[in-house]
C-alpha positions in Angstrom: 65.2 46.3 26.0 66.4 45.3 29.5 69.1 42.5 29.4 66.8 40.2 31.4 64.3 40.1 28.5 67.0 39.4 26.0 68.2 36.4 27.9 64.9 34.7 28.2 64.6 31.1 26.9 63.0 30.6 23.5 59.9 28.9 24.9 59.3 31.9 27.2 59.7 34.4 24.4 57.4 32.4 22.3 54.7 32.3 25.0 55.0 36.1 25.6 54.8 36.8 21.9 51.7 34.7 21.5 49.8 37.0 23.8 50.7 40.1 21.8 49.5 38.9 18.4 46.7 41.0 16.9 43.4 39.4 15.9 43.9 40.6 12.4 47.7 40.4 11.6 48.9 42.4 8.6 52.4 43.2 7.3 53.5 46.3 9.2 56.6 46.8 11.4 54.4 48.7 13.8 52.5 45.7 15.0 53.3 42.1 16.0 54.6 39.8 14.9 56.9 42.0 12.7 57.4 44.6 15.5 58.7 41.9 17.8 61.5 41.1 15.4 63.1 44.5 16.2 63.4 43.9 19.9 66.6 41.9 19.8 68.3 39.2 17.8 67.0 36.5 20.2 63.4 37.7 19.8 63.9 38.0 16.1 65.2 34.5 15.8 62.4 33.0 18.0 59.5 34.9 16.4 60.7 34.2 12.8 61.2 30.5 13.5 57.7 30.1 15.0 55.4 29.0 12.2 52.2 29.6 14.2 52.8 33.3 14.2 52.8 33.5 10.4 50.0 31.3 9.3 47.3 34.1 9.2 47.5 37.3 7.2 45.2 40.2 6.2 46.2 42.4 3.4 44.8 45.0 1.1 45.9 45.6 -2.5 47.5 49.0 -3.0 45.6 51.6 -5.0 48.9 52.6 -6.8 49.0 49.2 -8.6 52.2 48.1 -6.9 51.2 44.4 -6.8 54.7 42.9 -7.1 55.7 44.5 -3.8 52.6 43.1 -2.1 53.1 39.7 -3.6 56.7 39.5 -2.2 55.4 40.5 1.3 52.8 37.7 1.1 55.2 35.1 0.0 57.8 36.0 2.6 55.2 36.1 5.4 53.8 32.7 4.6 57.3 31.2 3.9 57.8 31.5 7.7 54.6 29.5 8.3 56.4 26.5 6.8 53.9 23.6 6.3 51.1 25.0 8.5 47.7 25.5 6.9 47.1 29.1 6.0 44.3 31.6 6.7 44.5 34.3 4.0 42.3 37.4 3.8 42.6 39.7 0.9 40.8 43.0 0.3 41.0 44.2 -3.3 40.9 47.8 -4.4 40.2 48.2 -8.1 40.4 52.0 -8.4 43.4 54.3 -8.0 43.7 57.4 -5.8 42.4 59.6 -8.7 39.3 57.5 -9.0 40.4 55.8 -12.2 40.1 52.1 -12.7 43.4 50.2 -12.4 44.6 48.2 -15.4 42.9 44.8 -15.7 46.1 43.0 -16.6 47.7 43.9 -13.2 45.0 42.1 -11.3 44.9 39.1 -13.6 48.6 38.6 -13.2 48.5 39.2 -9.4 45.6 36.7 -8.8 47.3 34.0 -10.9 50.6 34.5 -9.0 48.7 33.9 -5.8 47.9 30.3 -6.9 50.7 28.7 -4.8 49.4 30.5 -1.7 45.8 29.6 -2.3 46.8 25.9 -2.7 48.0 26.0 0.9 45.1 28.0 2.3 42.5 26.4 4.5 40.5 29.6 5.2 40.2 32.1 2.4 38.6 35.5 2.6 38.0 37.9 -0.2 36.6 41.4 0.2 36.1 44.4 -2.1 34.0 47.5 -2.4 33.4 46.6 -6.1 32.0 43.1 -5.9 30.9 43.0 -9.5 34.5 43.5 -10.6 35.8 40.9 -8.2 33.3 38.3 -9.4 34.4 39.0 -13.0 38.0 38.3 -12.1 37.1 35.1 -10.2 35.1 33.8 -13.1 38.0 34.3 -15.6 39.1 31.1 -17.3 42.8 32.2 -16.7 42.4 31.8 -13.0 42.8 28.1 -12.0 43.2 28.0 -8.3 43.8 24.7 -6.5 41.3 24.7 -3.7 41.7 21.1 -2.6 42.6 21.9 1.0 40.1 24.8 1.3 37.9 24.3 4.4 36.3 27.8 4.9 35.5 30.6 2.4 34.3 34.1 3.2 33.4 36.8 0.7 32.3 40.2 1.7 31.5 43.6 0.3 30.1 47.0 1.3 28.2 49.3 -1.0 29.3 49.3 -4.7 30.6 52.8 -5.3 27.1 54.3 -4.7 25.4 52.5 -7.6 21.7 52.8 -6.9 19.8 49.5 -6.3 17.6 50.1 -9.4 20.6 49.8 -11.7 21.9 46.7 -10.0 19.0 44.5 -11.1 19.8 45.4 -14.7 23.4 44.2 -14.6 24.3 40.6 -15.6 26.9 39.2 -13.3 29.2 36.3 -14.1 29.0 32.8 -12.7 31.9 31.9 -10.4 32.4 28.2 -10.3 36.0 28.4 -9.1 35.1 26.6 -5.9 32.7 24.0 -7.2 35.3 21.2 -6.8 36.4 22.3 -3.3 35.6 18.8 -1.8 36.8 19.7 1.7 34.9 23.0 1.9 32.6 23.0 4.9 32.1 26.7 5.9 30.8 29.5 3.7 30.1 33.1 4.7 28.7 35.7 2.2 28.1 39.3 3.0 27.5 42.2 0.7 25.5 43.2 -2.4 25.1 40.4 -5.0 22.0 41.9 -6.6 19.6 39.5 -4.9 19.0 37.2 -7.8 19.7 33.5 -7.1 23.1 34.0 -5.6 23.8 30.4 -4.7 23.3 28.8 -8.2 23.6 31.7 -10.5 26.4 33.7 -8.9 28.6 31.5 -6.7 28.8 27.8 -7.1 29.8 25.7 -4.1 29.5 22.0 -3.3 26.5 22.7 -1.0 26.0 19.0 -0.2 29.2 19.1 1.9 28.7 22.4 3.8 28.1 22.4 7.6 28.1 26.1 8.1 26.2 28.6 5.9 26.1 32.4 6.7 24.5 34.6 4.1 23.9 38.2 4.8 22.2 38.6 1.5 18.5 38.8 0.9 17.6 35.4 -0.4 14.4 35.0 -2.4 12.2 31.9 -2.5 14.2 30.2 -5.2 17.5 30.5 -3.3 15.9 29.3 0.0 14.4 26.3 -1.7 17.7 25.5 -3.3 19.6 25.9 0.0 17.4 23.9 2.2 17.1 21.0 -0.3 20.8 20.7 -1.3 22.5 21.1 2.1 21.8 17.9 4.0 24.8 18.2 6.4 24.3 21.8 7.6 24.7 22.4 11.3 24.8 26.2 11.5 22.6 28.2 9.2 22.2 32.0 9.2 20.2 33.4 6.4 18.2 36.5 5.5 15.0 36.1 3.5 13.0 38.5 1.3 9.6 37.4 2.4 7.8 39.3 -0.3 8.7 36.4 -2.7 7.3 33.7 -0.4 3.7 33.5 -1.5 2.4 31.0 -0.8 4.7 29.5 1.9 6.8 26.5 1.0 6.1 23.0 2.1 8.9 20.4 2.1 6.9 17.3 3.2 9.0 15.7 5.9 12.4 16.7 4.7 14.9 15.9 7.4 18.0 17.9 8.3 19.2 15.8 11.2 22.5 17.8 11.9 21.0 21.3 12.0 21.6 22.6 15.5 21.6 26.4 15.2 19.2 28.3 12.9 19.1 32.1 12.5 16.3 33.4 10.3 15.9 37.0 9.4 13.5 38.8 7.1 12.3 42.0 5.6 8.7 42.9 4.7 5.7 42.3 6.9 4.7 38.7 6.6 3.3 36.0 8.8 5.0 33.0 7.1 8.6 32.9 8.1 8.2 30.2 10.7 6.0 28.4 8.2 9.0 28.0 5.9 10.6 25.6 8.4 7.8 24.0 10.3 7.4 21.1 7.9 11.1 20.2 8.2 12.4 17.5 10.5 15.0 19.1 12.7 15.7 16.6 15.5 19.0 18.3 16.7 17.8 21.9 16.6 18.6 23.6 20.0 19.1 27.3 19.1 16.7 29.4 17.2 17.1 33.1 16.4 14.3 35.1 14.8 15.1 38.7 13.8 13.7 41.4 11.5 15.3 44.2 9.5 12.9 47.0 10.4 10.9 48.0 13.5 7.5 46.4 13.4 8.4 44.6 10.2 7.2 41.2 11.3 4.6 39.7 13.6 4.2 36.0 14.4 0.8 34.5 13.5 -1.1 32.5 16.2 -0.5 29.4 14.1 3.2 29.9 14.3 3.1 29.2 18.0 2.4 25.6 17.2 5.8 25.3 15.5 6.8 21.7 16.4 10.4 22.5 17.4 9.7 25.2 20.0 9.4 22.7 22.8 12.9 21.2 22.0 14.8 24.5 22.0 17.5 25.1 24.7 18.3 28.6 23.4 15.9 31.2 22.0 17.0 34.6 20.6 14.1 36.8 19.7 13.8 40.2 18.2 10.7 41.4 19.8 9.1 42.9 16.7 8.1 39.3 16.0 5.5 39.0 18.7 2.5 41.2 19.2 2.3 42.3 22.9 2.7 40.5 26.2 0.0 37.9 25.5 1.8 36.8 22.3 5.1 36.5 24.2 3.5 34.5 26.9 1.9 32.1 24.4 5.4 31.6 22.9 7.1 31.1 26.2 4.5 28.5 27.3 5.7 26.3 24.4 9.4 26.8 25.0 9.4 24.9 28.2 13.0 23.6 27.8 14.7 26.9 27.0 17.7 27.5 29.2 19.0 30.6 27.5 16.7 33.5 26.4 17.7 36.7 24.6 15.2 39.5 24.0 16.5 42.1 21.6 14.9 45.5 20.7 13.0 45.4 23.9 11.3 48.8 23.4 8.4 46.5 22.1 7.9 45.0 25.5 6.2 46.9 28.4 7.2 46.4 32.0 4.3 44.0 32.3 6.2 41.3 30.5 8.7 41.1 33.4 5.7 40.7 35.7 4.3 38.0 33.5 7.5 35.9 33.5 8.0 36.2 37.3 7.8 33.0 39.3 4.8 32.5 41.6 3.3 29.5 43.3 1.0 29.0 40.2 3.2 30.5 37.5 6.1 28.4 36.5 6.7 29.8 33.0 10.2 29.1 31.5 11.0 26.6 34.2 14.5 25.7 32.8 15.7 29.3 32.3 19.1 29.9 33.8 20.4 32.7 31.5 18.6 35.8 30.5 19.8 38.6 28.2 17.6 41.7 27.7 18.2 44.7 25.4 16.2 47.7 26.8 15.7 50.8 24.7 12.5 52.3 26.1 12.6 55.1 28.6 9.6 53.9 30.5 11.7 51.0 31.8 11.2 50.4 35.5 14.2 48.9 37.3 12.1 47.8 40.3 9.8 45.7 38.0 12.8 43.9 36.5 14.3 43.5 40.0 11.1 41.9 41.3 11.2 39.4 38.4 14.9 38.6 39.1 14.1 38.2 42.8 11.4 35.7 42.0 13.7 33.6 39.8 16.8 33.9 42.1 15.4 33.5 45.6 12.8 30.8 46.7 12.0 29.6 43.2 9.2 27.0 42.9 10.1 23.3 43.4 11.2 21.8 40.1 12.2 25.2 38.6 15.7 26.3 37.8 17.3 29.3 39.5 18.5 32.2 37.3 22.3 32.2 37.2 23.2 34.7 34.5 21.7 38.1 33.7 22.9 40.5 31.0 21.1 43.8 30.5 22.0 46.3 27.7 20.6 49.7 28.5 20.5 51.4 25.1 18.9 54.7 26.1 21.5 57.4 25.4 24.3 58.4 27.6 22.3 60.4 30.1 19.4 57.9 30.7 21.6 54.8 30.5 23.9 56.0 33.2 21.0 56.9 35.5 19.2 53.6 35.0 22.3 51.5 35.2 23.0 52.9 38.6 19.4 52.3 39.7 19.5 48.7 38.3 22.8 48.0 40.0 21.3 49.0 43.3 18.2 46.9 42.8 20.2 43.8 41.7 23.1 44.1 44.2 21.6 41.6 46.7 21.2 38.9 44.1 24.6 39.5 42.6 26.1 39.1 46.0 24.1 35.8 46.4 25.7 34.4 43.2 23.9 35.9 40.2 26.3 36.6 37.4 25.5 40.1 36.3 26.6 42.0 33.2 25.3 45.6 32.6 26.3 47.3 29.4 25.2 49.9 26.9 25.5 47.6 23.9 24.5 44.1 23.1 27.0 43.7 20.3 29.2 41.3 22.2 26.3 39.0 22.9 26.3 37.9 19.3 29.3 35.6 19.4 27.6 32.6 17.8 27.3 34.6 14.7 30.5 36.6 14.7 32.6 33.4 14.8 31.8 32.8 11.2 32.6 36.4 10.2 36.3 36.6 10.1 36.1 39.9 8.2 33.3 42.1 6.8 33.3 44.9 4.3 36.6 46.6 3.6 40.0 46.3 5.1 39.2 49.2 7.5 36.4 47.0 9.0 38.8 44.2 9.9 
């Protein structure tokens, strides 16, 4: 290292080091913050004495069963965090390199020895390929974690060692009530395979009445949805995935009020007209963002009655997977009710012909979506016409009708394959160049994955360690 870097003041070293920290820090000398400790004695002293660099850790249990070594690494890492609240994410591997299951006592001792760490943890994440085994350990009476300071809890899994779905339904899984007394718990995220049978009150027990954020990537049946919506009065952000085949007839909740709910994401599988019906009887005075999405192409259509959903006119942000709505006429009916929408996202836009862009163009008599300032469109159909989209953008960017907002932000994801995406991206850039020069913020990409920030902020990790 050049001498000039070794002589930097501590506050400068600390500032530089903070920009090099990875999003998912784990204990390796090849990555910061540990790698920074090898630069010089001054850097080592500064980095090791900065608690903010050591308050978050991602680790995976070894498949050789060497848990004491990992435990020492965890303890030493968090010792440097001093009194700061911890964020601790642990992926557990229950099988050795030969495919044999590791000894149960090793994990029981290891999890118990983590108790002092968990007692300081504000954000805890657990992940495993073998969720059934993890739930079994968490339900053990020998595990008595102190979760008094726990604010956020994530649990995630990918597929369970190739076990077919038909066999999962026959397995009985333990009840995990380890977190039932976590009085400060506000955020819960669940992703994986929990056998789709009443996860919230027969698998994992939480103090639901205190939760403000709920993200469940599971298929919830009608029993779980009823339980969730009726026992979470403080929820502000709700992202759930429903198995609509169990919702017959649709539920009615009278005038049940959820005054704090601001962002609602509803997904479903199975063709069904009733998803919006599940929430239309709720009082949601603060709802400003609604995301409707489906699992399969053409899986869902919105019934004509659903367009009368009372909250559409209050929305400021609408994210719509276009399999929900049948044709341009259906989309127009919906947009005529979302008069206050400022941000609109259309996903899987292969469902939408070019005529939709014509239908939402401003004219002297057509003032549809008058508050719209931000538009994101995912295009995956090869009949897409850049000129038609360009004409719509022109109508909303130049000489818009009196009382209507001008479009300020446009994002287009051209998901058409490398050859077609490149050709159409160039064509679209040429068409939109005048409006970009006039102040339109333009983002052209081949993927819409980065658009989903409002969901990903609750997914600190997902699946196995390699997915972090």
